[in-house]
TIVO-2410 file (N, C-alpha, C; in nm, 3 decimals):
# residues 185
REC num residu      c1      c2      c3 atome chaine
REC   1      M   1.020   0.018   0.906     N      A
REC   1      M   1.012   0.154   0.857    CA      A
REC   1      M   1.007   0.153   0.705     C      A
REC   2      I   0.938   0.249   0.648     N      A
REC   2      I   0.913   0.251   0.505    CA      A
REC   2      I   1.041   0.260   0.422     C      A
REC   3      F   1.143   0.329   0.473     N      A
REC   3      F   1.266   0.344   0.398    CA      A
REC   3      F   1.374   0.248   0.446     C      A
REC   4      E   1.334   0.142   0.520     N      A
REC   4      E   1.432   0.052   0.580    CA      A
REC   4      E   1.518  -0.020   0.478     C      A
REC   5      K   1.470  -0.041   0.356     N      A
REC   5      K   1.548  -0.114   0.258    CA      A
REC   5      K   1.651  -0.024   0.189     C      A
REC   6      L   1.645   0.104   0.220     N      A
REC   6      L   1.749   0.193   0.171    CA      A
REC   6      L   1.863   0.189   0.272     C      A
REC   7      N   1.983   0.201   0.223     N      A
REC   7      N   2.098   0.200   0.313    CA      A
REC   7      N   2.117   0.341   0.369     C      A
REC   8      L   2.057   0.368   0.486     N      A
REC   8      L   2.062   0.503   0.541    CA      A
REC   8      L   2.198   0.540   0.597     C      A
REC   9      S   2.291   0.445   0.601     N      A
REC   9      S   2.426   0.481   0.642    CA      A
REC   9      S   2.501   0.545   0.525     C      A
REC  10      D   2.451   0.526   0.407     N      A
REC  10      D   2.505   0.589   0.288    CA      A
REC  10      D   2.466   0.737   0.290     C      A
REC  11      K   2.560   0.825   0.267     N      A
REC  11      K   2.537   0.970   0.277    CA      A
REC  11      K   2.420   1.016   0.188     C      A
REC  12      H   2.419   0.974   0.063     N      A
REC  12      H   2.314   1.018  -0.029    CA      A
REC  12      H   2.177   0.962   0.007     C      A
REC  13      S   2.175   0.840   0.058     N      A
REC  13      S   2.050   0.779   0.100    CA      A
REC  13      S   1.988   0.858   0.216     C      A
REC  14      A   2.070   0.895   0.313     N      A
REC  14      A   2.020   0.974   0.426    CA      A
REC  14      A   1.970   1.110   0.379     C      A
REC  15      E   2.041   1.171   0.284     N      A
REC  15      E   1.998   1.300   0.228    CA      A
REC  15      E   1.865   1.284   0.154     C      A
REC  16      F   1.853   1.176   0.077     N      A
REC  16      F   1.728   1.150   0.005    CA      A
REC  16      F   1.612   1.142   0.104     C      A
REC  17      F   1.629   1.064   0.210     N      A
REC  17      F   1.525   1.050   0.311    CA      A
REC  17      F   1.490   1.187   0.372     C      A
REC  18      Q   1.589   1.266   0.404     N      A
REC  18      Q   1.565   1.399   0.463    CA      A
REC  18      Q   1.490   1.490   0.365     C      A
REC  19      D   1.533   1.489   0.239     N      A
REC  19      D   1.468   1.575   0.139    CA      A
REC  19      D   1.325   1.531   0.110     C      A
REC  20      I   1.303   1.401   0.102     N      A
REC  20      I   1.166   1.350   0.082    CA      A
REC  20      I   1.080   1.390   0.201     C      A
REC  21      S   1.133   1.374   0.321     N      A
REC  21      S   1.058   1.407   0.442    CA      A
REC  21      S   1.018   1.555   0.444     C      A
REC  22      K   1.105   1.642   0.397     N      A
REC  22      K   1.075   1.786   0.392    CA      A
REC  22      K   0.961   1.816   0.296     C      A
REC  23      L   0.951   1.738   0.189     N      A
REC  23      L   0.848   1.761   0.087    CA      A
REC  23      L   0.713   1.701   0.124     C      A
REC  24      M   0.714   1.605   0.215     N      A
REC  24      M   0.590   1.535   0.249    CA      A
REC  24      M   0.497   1.625   0.329     C      A
REC  25      N   0.371   1.612   0.299     N      A
REC  25      N   0.267   1.685   0.369    CA      A
REC  25      N   0.199   1.591   0.468     C      A
REC  26      F   0.176   1.637   0.588     N      A
REC  26      F   0.113   1.556   0.692    CA      A
REC  26      F  -0.036   1.590   0.697     C      A
REC  27      Q  -0.120   1.487   0.712     N      A
REC  27      Q  -0.264   1.509   0.729    CA      A
REC  27      Q  -0.323   1.399   0.813     C      A
REC  28      E  -0.436   1.430   0.875     N      A
REC  28      E  -0.513   1.331   0.949    CA      A
REC  28      E  -0.651   1.323   0.887     C      A
REC  29      F  -0.702   1.202   0.875     N      A
REC  29      F  -0.833   1.178   0.817    CA      A
REC  29      F  -0.910   1.081   0.905     C      A
REC  30      S  -1.041   1.086   0.893     N      A
REC  30      S  -1.124   0.995   0.971    CA      A
REC  30      S  -1.149   0.866   0.894     C      A
REC  31      N  -1.193   0.766   0.968     N      A
REC  31      N  -1.231   0.637   0.914    CA      A
REC  31      N  -1.326   0.656   0.795     C      A
REC  32      K  -1.312   0.574   0.695     N      A
REC  32      K  -1.396   0.572   0.575    CA      A
REC  32      K  -1.361   0.680   0.472     C      A
REC  33      H  -1.263   0.764   0.502     N      A
REC  33      H  -1.223   0.867   0.406    CA      A
REC  33      H  -1.163   0.800   0.282     C      A
REC  34      I  -1.197   0.850   0.166     N      A
REC  34      I  -1.144   0.798   0.039    CA      A
REC  34      I  -1.027   0.889  -0.003     C      A
REC  35      L  -0.907   0.830  -0.009     N      A
REC  35      L  -0.790   0.906  -0.050    CA      A
REC  35      L  -0.780   0.918  -0.201     C      A
REC  36      H  -0.825   0.815  -0.269     N      A
REC  36      H  -0.815   0.813  -0.415    CA      A
REC  36      H  -0.935   0.739  -0.472     C      A
REC  37      T  -0.985   0.787  -0.583     N      A
REC  37      T  -1.104   0.729  -0.646    CA      A
REC  37      T  -1.069   0.673  -0.784     C      A
REC  38      E  -1.124   0.554  -0.813     N      A
REC  38      E  -1.102   0.494  -0.944    CA      A
REC  38      E  -1.143   0.590  -1.054     C      A
REC  39      G  -1.078   0.577  -1.169     N      A
REC  39      G  -1.108   0.664  -1.282    CA      A
REC  39      G  -1.028   0.794  -1.281     C      A
REC  40      E  -0.954   0.817  -1.174     N      A
REC  40      E  -0.868   0.935  -1.164    CA      A
REC  40      E  -0.722   0.891  -1.173     C      A
REC  41      V  -0.634   0.982  -1.210     N      A
REC  41      V  -0.490   0.953  -1.205    CA      A
REC  41      V  -0.446   0.969  -1.061     C      A
REC  42      C  -0.377   0.868  -1.009     N      A
REC  42      C  -0.329   0.874  -0.871    CA      A
REC  42      C  -0.207   0.964  -0.866     C      A
REC  43      D  -0.217   1.071  -0.789     N      A
REC  43      D  -0.114   1.173  -0.788    CA      A
REC  43      D  -0.024   1.169  -0.665     C      A
REC  44      K  -0.047   1.074  -0.574     N      A
REC  44      K   0.027   1.077  -0.448    CA      A
REC  44      K   0.072   0.938  -0.405     C      A
REC  45      I   0.184   0.937  -0.333     N      A
REC  45      I   0.228   0.820  -0.257    CA      A
REC  45      I   0.205   0.855  -0.112     C      A
REC  46      Y   0.135   0.769  -0.041     N      A
REC  46      Y   0.100   0.792   0.099    CA      A
REC  46      Y   0.183   0.702   0.189     C      A
REC  47      I   0.228   0.757   0.301     N      A
REC  47      I   0.297   0.681   0.405    CA      A
REC  47      I   0.207   0.685   0.528     C      A
REC  48      I   0.166   0.569   0.576     N      A
REC  48      I   0.077   0.561   0.692    CA      A
REC  48      I   0.161   0.568   0.820     C      A
REC  49      H   0.131   0.665   0.905     N      A
REC  49      H   0.198   0.676   1.035    CA      A
REC  49      H   0.118   0.603   1.142     C      A
REC  50      K  -0.011   0.628   1.142     N      A
REC  50      K  -0.101   0.564   1.238    CA      A
REC  50      K  -0.232   0.539   1.166     C      A
REC  51      G  -0.282   0.418   1.175     N      A
REC  51      G  -0.407   0.387   1.108    CA      A
REC  51      G  -0.391   0.275   1.007     C      A
REC  52      L  -0.487   0.270   0.916     N      A
REC  52      L  -0.497   0.156   0.825    CA      A
REC  52      L  -0.570   0.199   0.698     C      A
REC  53      A  -0.519   0.153   0.584     N      A
REC  53      A  -0.582   0.183   0.456    CA      A
REC  53      A  -0.587   0.057   0.371     C      A
REC  54      R  -0.671   0.061   0.272     N      A
REC  54      R  -0.675  -0.049   0.175    CA      A
REC  54      R  -0.699   0.007   0.037     C      A
REC  55      A  -0.644  -0.062  -0.062     N      A
REC  55      A  -0.673  -0.035  -0.202    CA      A
REC  55      A  -0.769  -0.144  -0.246     C      A
REC  56      Y  -0.871  -0.104  -0.320     N      A
REC  56      Y  -0.969  -0.202  -0.366    CA      A
REC  56      Y  -1.024  -0.162  -0.502     C      A
REC  57      Y  -1.086  -0.260  -0.567     N      A
REC  57      Y  -1.147  -0.238  -0.698    CA      A
REC  57      Y  -1.280  -0.313  -0.701     C      A
REC  58      Y  -1.358  -0.288  -0.804     N      A
REC  58      Y  -1.484  -0.358  -0.821    CA      A
REC  58      Y  -1.473  -0.456  -0.937     C      A
REC  59      K  -1.524  -0.578  -0.914     N      A
REC  59      K  -1.531  -0.679  -1.020    CA      A
REC  59      K  -1.666  -0.748  -1.008     C      A
REC  60      D  -1.741  -0.747  -1.114     N      A
REC  60      D  -1.874  -0.807  -1.116    CA      A
REC  60      D  -1.959  -0.754  -1.000     C      A
REC  61      G  -1.947  -0.625  -0.974     N      A
REC  61      G  -2.026  -0.562  -0.868    CA      A
REC  61      G  -1.977  -0.589  -0.728     C      A
REC  62      K  -1.866  -0.663  -0.714     N      A
REC  62      K  -1.812  -0.694  -0.581    CA      A
REC  62      K  -1.688  -0.609  -0.554     C      A
REC  63      D  -1.675  -0.572  -0.430     N      A
REC  63      D  -1.562  -0.493  -0.381    CA      A
REC  63      D  -1.450  -0.590  -0.343     C      A
REC  64      I  -1.335  -0.581  -0.412     N      A
REC  64      I  -1.223  -0.674  -0.392    CA      A
REC  64      I  -1.102  -0.596  -0.337     C      A
REC  65      T  -1.053  -0.637  -0.221     N      A
REC  65      T  -0.937  -0.572  -0.161    CA      A
REC  65      T  -0.810  -0.623  -0.227     C      A
REC  66      A  -0.727  -0.529  -0.273     N      A
REC  66      A  -0.602  -0.564  -0.341    CA      A
REC  66      A  -0.479  -0.544  -0.252     C      A
REC  67      H  -0.490  -0.454  -0.155     N      A
REC  67      H  -0.371  -0.421  -0.075    CA      A
REC  67      H  -0.415  -0.359   0.057     C      A
REC  68      F  -0.341  -0.391   0.163     N      A
REC  68      F  -0.357  -0.325   0.292    CA      A
REC  68      F  -0.230  -0.247   0.321     C      A
REC  69      A  -0.245  -0.135   0.387     N      A
REC  69      A  -0.130  -0.057   0.435    CA      A
REC  69      A  -0.152  -0.026   0.582     C      A
REC  70      V  -0.057  -0.065   0.664     N      A
REC  70      V  -0.061  -0.039   0.808    CA      A
REC  70      V   0.050   0.061   0.840     C      A
REC  71      E   0.071   0.084   0.967     N      A
REC  71      E   0.172   0.179   1.011    CA      A
REC  71      E   0.308   0.150   0.948     C      A
REC  72      N   0.373   0.257   0.905     N      A
REC  72      N   0.507   0.252   0.845    CA      A
REC  72      N   0.513   0.178   0.713     C      A
REC  73      T   0.401   0.177   0.641     N      A
REC  73      T   0.402   0.123   0.505    CA      A
REC  73      T   0.340   0.227   0.412     C      A
REC  74      S   0.354   0.203   0.283     N      A
REC  74      S   0.302   0.299   0.185    CA      A
REC  74      S   0.183   0.241   0.111     C      A
REC  75      I   0.108   0.331   0.050     N      A
REC  75      I  -0.003   0.290  -0.035    CA      A
REC  75      I  -0.019   0.394  -0.146     C      A
REC  76      T  -0.047   0.344  -0.264     N      A
REC  76      T  -0.073   0.427  -0.381    CA      A
REC  76      T  -0.131   0.334  -0.488     C      A
REC  77      A  -0.177   0.390  -0.596     N      A
REC  77      A  -0.210   0.310  -0.715    CA      A
REC  77      A  -0.087   0.325  -0.804     C      A
REC  78      I   0.011   0.237  -0.783     N      A
REC  78      I   0.144   0.256  -0.839    CA      A
REC  78      I   0.145   0.262  -0.991     C      A
REC  79      D   0.064   0.181  -1.059     N      A
REC  79      D   0.063   0.186  -1.205    CA      A
REC  79      D   0.014   0.321  -1.253     C      A
REC  80      S  -0.086   0.376  -1.187     N      A
REC  80      S  -0.139   0.507  -1.222    CA      A
REC  80      S  -0.039   0.616  -1.189     C      A
REC  81      F   0.024   0.606  -1.073     N      A
REC  81      F   0.122   0.707  -1.030    CA      A
REC  81      F   0.237   0.717  -1.130     C      A
REC  82      I   0.291   0.604  -1.172     N      A
REC  82      I   0.407   0.603  -1.261    CA      A
REC  82      I   0.367   0.635  -1.405     C      A
REC  83      Q   0.261   0.570  -1.455     N      A
REC  83      Q   0.225   0.584  -1.596    CA      A
REC  83      Q   0.133   0.702  -1.625     C      A
REC  84      R   0.084   0.767  -1.520     N      A
REC  84      R  -0.005   0.882  -1.533    CA      A
REC  84      R  -0.132   0.844  -1.608     C      A
REC  85      K  -0.183   0.724  -1.581     N      A
REC  85      K  -0.307   0.678  -1.643    CA      A
REC  85      K  -0.415   0.667  -1.536     C      A
REC  86      K  -0.538   0.666  -1.579     N      A
REC  86      K  -0.649   0.653  -1.485    CA      A
REC  86      K  -0.640   0.520  -1.412     C      A
REC  87      S  -0.669   0.525  -1.285     N      A
REC  87      S  -0.657   0.408  -1.198    CA      A
REC  87      S  -0.789   0.332  -1.191     C      A
REC  88      R  -0.780   0.202  -1.170     N      A
REC  88      R  -0.901   0.122  -1.145    CA      A
REC  88      R  -0.923   0.102  -0.996     C      A
REC  89      Y  -0.832   0.155  -0.913     N      A
REC  89      Y  -0.837   0.134  -0.768    CA      A
REC  89      Y  -0.893   0.254  -0.693     C      A
REC  90      N  -0.952   0.221  -0.580     N      A
REC  90      N  -0.991   0.319  -0.479    CA      A
REC  90      N  -0.899   0.296  -0.360     C      A
REC  91      I  -0.870   0.401  -0.286     N      A
REC  91      I  -0.793   0.386  -0.163    CA      A
REC  91      I  -0.876   0.445  -0.051     C      A
REC  92      E  -0.910   0.359   0.045     N      A
REC  92      E  -1.000   0.393   0.155    CA      A
REC  92      E  -0.928   0.375   0.289     C      A
REC  93      L  -0.957   0.465   0.382     N      A
REC  93      L  -0.905   0.451   0.518    CA      A
REC  93      L  -1.003   0.367   0.598     C      A
REC  94      L  -0.950   0.269   0.671     N      A
REC  94      L  -1.034   0.179   0.751    CA      A
REC  94      L  -1.032   0.216   0.899     C      A
REC  95      E  -0.954   0.314   0.934     N      A
REC  95      E  -0.947   0.366   1.071    CA      A
REC  95      E  -0.915   0.515   1.061     C      A
REC  96      D  -0.933   0.587   1.171     N      A
REC  96      D  -0.880   0.722   1.175    CA      A
REC  96      D  -0.731   0.710   1.150     C      A
REC  97      T  -0.679   0.792   1.059     N      A
REC  97      T  -0.543   0.772   1.010    CA      A
REC  97      T  -0.466   0.903   1.002     C      A
REC  98      S  -0.340   0.896   1.044     N      A
REC  98      S  -0.248   1.007   1.019    CA      A
REC  98      S  -0.146   0.957   0.917     C      A
REC  99      L  -0.117   1.040   0.820     N      A
REC  99      L  -0.030   0.999   0.710    CA      A
REC  99      L   0.046   1.118   0.654     C      A
REC 100      S   0.146   1.087   0.576     N      A
REC 100      S   0.217   1.187   0.498    CA      A
REC 100      S   0.207   1.146   0.352     C      A
REC 101      F   0.218   1.244   0.265     N      A
REC 101      F   0.215   1.213   0.123    CA      A
REC 101      F   0.306   1.306   0.046     C      A
REC 102      I   0.348   1.256  -0.068     N      A
REC 102      I   0.424   1.338  -0.162    CA      A
REC 102      I   0.354   1.326  -0.297     C      A
REC 103      S   0.344   1.437  -0.367     N      A
REC 103      S   0.277   1.435  -0.497    CA      A
REC 103      S   0.374   1.391  -0.606     C      A
REC 104      Y   0.317   1.350  -0.716     N      A
REC 104      Y   0.396   1.309  -0.832    CA      A
REC 104      Y   0.489   1.422  -0.876     C      A
REC 105      N   0.436   1.543  -0.884     N      A
REC 105      N   0.518   1.656  -0.930    CA      A
REC 105      N   0.633   1.685  -0.834     C      A
REC 106      E   0.608   1.680  -0.703     N      A
REC 106      E   0.715   1.702  -0.606    CA      A
REC 106      E   0.821   1.592  -0.619     C      A
REC 107      W   0.776   1.469  -0.635     N      A
REC 107      W   0.865   1.354  -0.652    CA      A
REC 107      W   0.955   1.376  -0.776     C      A
REC 108      Q   0.891   1.409  -0.888     N      A
REC 108      Q   0.965   1.428  -1.014    CA      A
REC 108      Q   1.059   1.548  -1.007     C      A
REC 109      N   1.013   1.657  -0.945     N      A
REC 109      N   1.099   1.775  -0.932    CA      A
REC 109      N   1.222   1.746  -0.849     C      A
REC 110      L   1.206   1.672  -0.741     N      A
REC 110      L   1.320   1.635  -0.656    CA      A
REC 110      L   1.420   1.552  -0.736     C      A
REC 111      L   1.370   1.455  -0.812     N      A
REC 111      L   1.459   1.369  -0.890    CA      A
REC 111      L   1.526   1.446  -1.004     C      A
REC 112      A   1.456   1.544  -1.060     N      A
REC 112      A   1.517   1.627  -1.165    CA      A
REC 112      A   1.626   1.717  -1.106     C      A
REC 113      E   1.601   1.768  -0.987     N      A
REC 113      E   1.695   1.858  -0.920    CA      A
REC 113      E   1.818   1.783  -0.870     C      A
REC 114      K   1.797   1.661  -0.821     N      A
REC 114      K   1.906   1.583  -0.762    CA      A
REC 114      K   1.904   1.443  -0.823     C      A
REC 115      S   1.960   1.433  -0.942     N      A
REC 115      S   1.951   1.307  -1.017    CA      A
REC 115      S   2.018   1.190  -0.946     C      A
REC 116      H   2.111   1.216  -0.853     N      A
REC 116      H   2.175   1.105  -0.781    CA      A
REC 116      H   2.077   1.035  -0.687     C      A
REC 117      Y   1.956   1.090  -0.668     N      A
REC 117      Y   1.852   1.026  -0.588    CA      A
REC 117      Y   1.775   0.920  -0.666     C      A
REC 118      E   1.794   0.916  -0.797     N      A
REC 118      E   1.722   0.820  -0.881    CA      A
REC 118      E   1.736   0.677  -0.828     C      A
REC 119      K   1.855   0.642  -0.782     N      A
REC 119      K   1.881   0.507  -0.731    CA      A
REC 119      K   1.786   0.475  -0.615     C      A
REC 120      Y   1.770   0.568  -0.523     N      A
REC 120      Y   1.688   0.544  -0.404    CA      A
REC 120      Y   1.540   0.545  -0.437     C      A
REC 121      A   1.501   0.630  -0.530     N      A
REC 121      A   1.363   0.631  -0.576    CA      A
REC 121      A   1.330   0.498  -0.644     C      A
REC 122      R   1.424   0.448  -0.724     N      A
REC 122      R   1.405   0.320  -0.792    CA      A
REC 122      R   1.391   0.206  -0.691     C      A
REC 123      I   1.476   0.203  -0.590     N      A
REC 123      I   1.468   0.099  -0.488    CA      A
REC 123      I   1.333   0.105  -0.416     C      A
REC 124      F   1.289   0.224  -0.381     N      A
REC 124      F   1.160   0.243  -0.314    CA      A
REC 124      F   1.047   0.188  -0.402     C      A
REC 125      L   1.045   0.227  -0.529     N      A
REC 125      L   0.939   0.182  -0.620    CA      A
REC 125      L   0.950   0.033  -0.650     C      A
REC 126      E   1.073  -0.018  -0.659     N      A
REC 126      E   1.090  -0.163  -0.679    CA      A
REC 126      E   1.028  -0.242  -0.565     C      A
REC 127      N   1.041  -0.194  -0.445     N      A
REC 127      N   0.984  -0.264  -0.330    CA      A
REC 127      N   0.832  -0.267  -0.336     C      A
REC 128      I   0.771  -0.163  -0.389     N      A
REC 128      I   0.626  -0.164  -0.409    CA      A
REC 128      I   0.590  -0.272  -0.512     C      A
REC 129      Y   0.666  -0.278  -0.621     N      A
REC 129      Y   0.639  -0.379  -0.723    CA      A
REC 129      Y   0.667  -0.521  -0.673     C      A
REC 130      I   0.767  -0.538  -0.589     N      A
REC 130      I   0.794  -0.671  -0.531    CA      A
REC 130      I   0.674  -0.718  -0.450     C      A
REC 131      D   0.615  -0.628  -0.371     N      A
REC 131      D   0.494  -0.664  -0.296    CA      A
REC 131      D   0.383  -0.710  -0.389     C      A
REC 132      I   0.367  -0.640  -0.501     N      A
REC 132      I   0.263  -0.676  -0.599    CA      A
REC 132      I   0.294  -0.814  -0.659     C      A
REC 133      A   0.419  -0.837  -0.696     N      A
REC 133      A   0.458  -0.966  -0.755    CA      A
REC 133      A   0.435  -1.080  -0.656     C      A
REC 134      E   0.470  -1.058  -0.530     N      A
REC 134      E   0.446  -1.161  -0.428    CA      A
REC 134      E   0.298  -1.188  -0.411     C      A
REC 135      R   0.218  -1.085  -0.419     N      A
REC 135      R   0.072  -1.100  -0.406    CA      A
REC 135      R   0.018  -1.185  -0.522     C      A
REC 136      I   0.063  -1.158  -0.641     N      A
REC 136      I   0.020  -1.235  -0.758    CA      A
REC 136      I   0.064  -1.380  -0.743     C      A
REC 137      E   0.188  -1.400  -0.701     N      A
REC 137      E   0.238  -1.537  -0.681    CA      A
REC 137      E   0.155  -1.611  -0.577     C      A
REC 138      D   0.119  -1.542  -0.468     N      A
REC 138      D   0.034  -1.605  -0.365    CA      A
REC 138      D  -0.097  -1.652  -0.425     C      A
REC 139      L  -0.160  -1.567  -0.505     N      A
REC 139      L  -0.290  -1.602  -0.563    CA      A
REC 139      L  -0.279  -1.716  -0.664     C      A
REC 140      L  -0.167  -1.723  -0.735     N      A
REC 140      L  -0.150  -1.826  -0.837    CA      A
REC 140      L  -0.104  -1.960  -0.781     C      A
REC 141      F  -0.019  -1.959  -0.679     N      A
REC 141      F   0.051  -2.080  -0.640    CA      A
REC 141      F   0.024  -2.130  -0.498     C      A
REC 142      H  -0.049  -2.055  -0.418     N      A
REC 142      H  -0.073  -2.097  -0.280    CA      A
REC 142      H  -0.221  -2.123  -0.254     C      A
REC 143      T  -0.246  -2.213  -0.164     N      A
REC 143      T  -0.384  -2.244  -0.128    CA      A
REC 143      T  -0.443  -2.129  -0.046     C      A
REC 144      A  -0.573  -2.130  -0.033     N      A
REC 144      A  -0.641  -2.028   0.049    CA      A
REC 144      A  -0.588  -2.032   0.192     C      A
REC 145      K  -0.567  -2.151   0.245     N      A
REC 145      K  -0.515  -2.165   0.382    CA      A
REC 145      K  -0.376  -2.105   0.393     C      A
REC 146      E  -0.290  -2.130   0.293     N      A
REC 146      E  -0.155  -2.072   0.294    CA      A
REC 146      E  -0.160  -1.919   0.284     C      A
REC 147      R  -0.252  -1.868   0.202     N      A
REC 147      R  -0.265  -1.722   0.190    CA      A
REC 147      R  -0.315  -1.662   0.321     C      A
REC 148      Y  -0.408  -1.730   0.386     N      A
REC 148      Y  -0.457  -1.684   0.517    CA      A
REC 148      Y  -0.344  -1.685   0.619     C      A
REC 149      D  -0.268  -1.793   0.625     N      A
REC 149      D  -0.156  -1.801   0.719    CA      A
REC 149      D  -0.054  -1.689   0.693     C      A
REC 150      K  -0.029  -1.662   0.567     N      A
REC 150      K   0.069  -1.559   0.533    CA      A
REC 150      K   0.021  -1.421   0.577     C      A
REC 151      I  -0.106  -1.391   0.556     N      A
REC 151      I  -0.156  -1.258   0.596    CA      A
REC 151      I  -0.152  -1.241   0.747     C      A
REC 152      T  -0.174  -1.349   0.821     N      A
REC 152      T  -0.169  -1.339   0.967    CA      A
REC 152      T  -0.027  -1.317   1.017     C      A
REC 153      V   0.072  -1.362   0.940     N      A
REC 153      V   0.212  -1.337   0.976    CA      A
REC 153      V   0.254  -1.196   0.932     C      A
REC 154      K   0.217  -1.159   0.810     N      A
REC 154      K   0.256  -1.028   0.756    CA      A
REC 154      K   0.190  -0.914   0.832     C      A
REC 155      F   0.061  -0.933   0.868     N      A
REC 155      F  -0.016  -0.831   0.940    CA      A
REC 155      F  -0.076  -0.895   1.065     C      A
REC 156      P   0.003  -0.913   1.171     N      A
REC 156      P  -0.041  -0.992   1.287    CA      A
REC 156      P  -0.171  -0.947   1.352     C      A
REC 157      N  -0.201  -0.819   1.358     N      A
REC 157      N  -0.324  -0.776   1.425    CA      A
REC 157      N  -0.432  -0.729   1.328     C      A
REC 158      L  -0.415  -0.761   1.201     N      A
REC 158      L  -0.511  -0.715   1.100    CA      A
REC 158      L  -0.651  -0.771   1.122     C      A
REC 159      L  -0.661  -0.896   1.165     N      A
REC 159      L  -0.792  -0.959   1.183    CA      A
REC 159      L  -0.876  -0.886   1.288     C      A
REC 160      Q  -0.810  -0.821   1.384     N      A
REC 160      Q  -0.883  -0.745   1.485    CA      A
REC 160      Q  -0.921  -0.606   1.435     C      A
REC 161      R  -0.862  -0.563   1.325     N      A
REC 161      R  -0.879  -0.426   1.278    CA      A
REC 161      R  -0.966  -0.415   1.152     C      A
REC 162      V  -0.987  -0.526   1.084     N      A
REC 162      V  -1.049  -0.522   0.951    CA      A
REC 162      V  -1.170  -0.614   0.944     C      A
REC 163      N  -1.269  -0.570   0.873     N      A
REC 163      N  -1.388  -0.648   0.841    CA      A
REC 163      N  -1.343  -0.778   0.771     C      A
REC 164      L  -1.398  -0.891   0.812     N      A
REC 164      L  -1.358  -1.020   0.756    CA      A
REC 164      L  -1.389  -1.031   0.607     C      A
REC 165      G  -1.486  -0.956   0.561     N      A
REC 165      G  -1.516  -0.952   0.417    CA      A
REC 165      G  -1.397  -0.899   0.337     C      A
REC 166      H  -1.329  -0.798   0.392     N      A
REC 166      H  -1.210  -0.744   0.325    CA      A
REC 166      H  -1.097  -0.846   0.324     C      A
REC 167      I  -1.081  -0.919   0.435     N      A
REC 167      I  -0.978  -1.023   0.443    CA      A
REC 167      I  -1.008  -1.132   0.339     C      A
REC 168      A  -1.133  -1.178   0.335     N      A
REC 168      A  -1.171  -1.284   0.241    CA      A
REC 168      A  -1.145  -1.242   0.097     C      A
REC 169      S  -1.185  -1.119   0.062     N      A
REC 169      S  -1.164  -1.075  -0.077    CA      A
REC 169      S  -1.016  -1.060  -0.108     C      A
REC 170      Y  -0.936  -1.017  -0.011     N      A
REC 170      Y  -0.791  -1.005  -0.029    CA      A
REC 170      Y  -0.729  -1.142  -0.057     C      A
REC 171      I  -0.775  -1.243   0.016     N      A
REC 171      I  -0.723  -1.379  -0.001    CA      A
REC 171      I  -0.778  -1.443  -0.128     C      A
REC 172      G  -0.892  -1.393  -0.174     N      A
REC 172      G  -0.952  -1.447  -0.296    CA      A
REC 172      G  -1.051  -1.559  -0.270     C      A
REC 173      I  -1.121  -1.552  -0.155     N      A
REC 173      I  -1.217  -1.655  -0.117    CA      A
REC 173      I  -1.344  -1.589  -0.065     C      A
REC 174      T  -1.446  -1.671  -0.040     N      A
REC 174      T  -1.569  -1.620   0.019    CA      A
REC 174      T  -1.552  -1.611   0.171     C      A
REC 175      Q  -1.642  -1.538   0.234     N      A
REC 175      Q  -1.640  -1.529   0.380    CA      A
REC 175      Q  -1.667  -1.664   0.444     C      A
REC 176      E  -1.750  -1.744   0.381     N      A
REC 176      E  -1.779  -1.877   0.433    CA      A
REC 176      E  -1.654  -1.964   0.436     C      A
REC 177      T  -1.576  -1.959   0.328     N      A
REC 177      T  -1.451  -2.035   0.323    CA      A
REC 177      T  -1.353  -1.983   0.428     C      A
REC 178      L  -1.349  -1.852   0.444     N      A
REC 178      L  -1.263  -1.794   0.546    CA      A
REC 178      L  -1.303  -1.842   0.686     C      A
REC 179      S  -1.431  -1.847   0.710     N      A
REC 179      S  -1.480  -1.897   0.840    CA      A
REC 179      S  -1.436  -2.041   0.863     C      A
REC 180      R  -1.444  -2.126   0.759     N      A
REC 180      R  -1.400  -2.265   0.774    CA      A
REC 180      R  -1.250  -2.273   0.803     C      A
REC 181      I  -1.171  -2.193   0.732     N      A
REC 181      I  -1.025  -2.193   0.755    CA      A
REC 181      I  -0.995  -2.149   0.898     C      A
REC 182      R  -1.062  -2.047   0.944     N      A
REC 182      R  -1.038  -1.995   1.079    CA      A
REC 182      R  -1.082  -2.097   1.185     C      A
REC 183      A  -1.187  -2.174   1.156     N      A
REC 183      A  -1.236  -2.274   1.251    CA      A
REC 183      A  -1.137  -2.389   1.267     C      A
REC 184      E  -1.056  -2.414   1.163     N      A
REC 184      E  -0.957  -2.521   1.168    CA      A
REC 184      E  -0.842  -2.490   1.263     C      A
REC 185      K  -0.823  -2.367   1.295     N      A
REC 185      K  -0.709  -2.326   1.381    CA      A
REC 185      K  -0.723  -2.378   1.521     C      A
***
């Protein structure tokens, strides 16, 4: 669950979760819908209930996947959301998806109104940054095969749900290299 790292047995943590849930807007979108476009400030944090999304960017004319979000995970352009700067990422749905979202202003208003929630908001945002740091570490210190193995553990059914080109770009390899790694299994 998206808020699993918060201690929901703590009274304030449970209240934070309830208040955030009240502010979240629910929507359903079809496959290929773009939630966020590069060059814009990302104004929302999305929680995926059913479906699949990816964040991606363009480099040298190629589409590079930076992040996947499956059920019960979040997706946003976190640097843009926090710093209020234009994002270099696009967020695309890869399946028909149901999700909830909270806007930056709603998030900030809640924290201004109930400052004791700052701790839980910080933990939530820290977990997003931890995912990013682990991703960078994977790209710097692990082989393509290790990165492939890790993605199959982290997202067990992703290979059946996602175009292999997206998987290859996420791992940082070509589709041909991905095919060779998969053939070794």
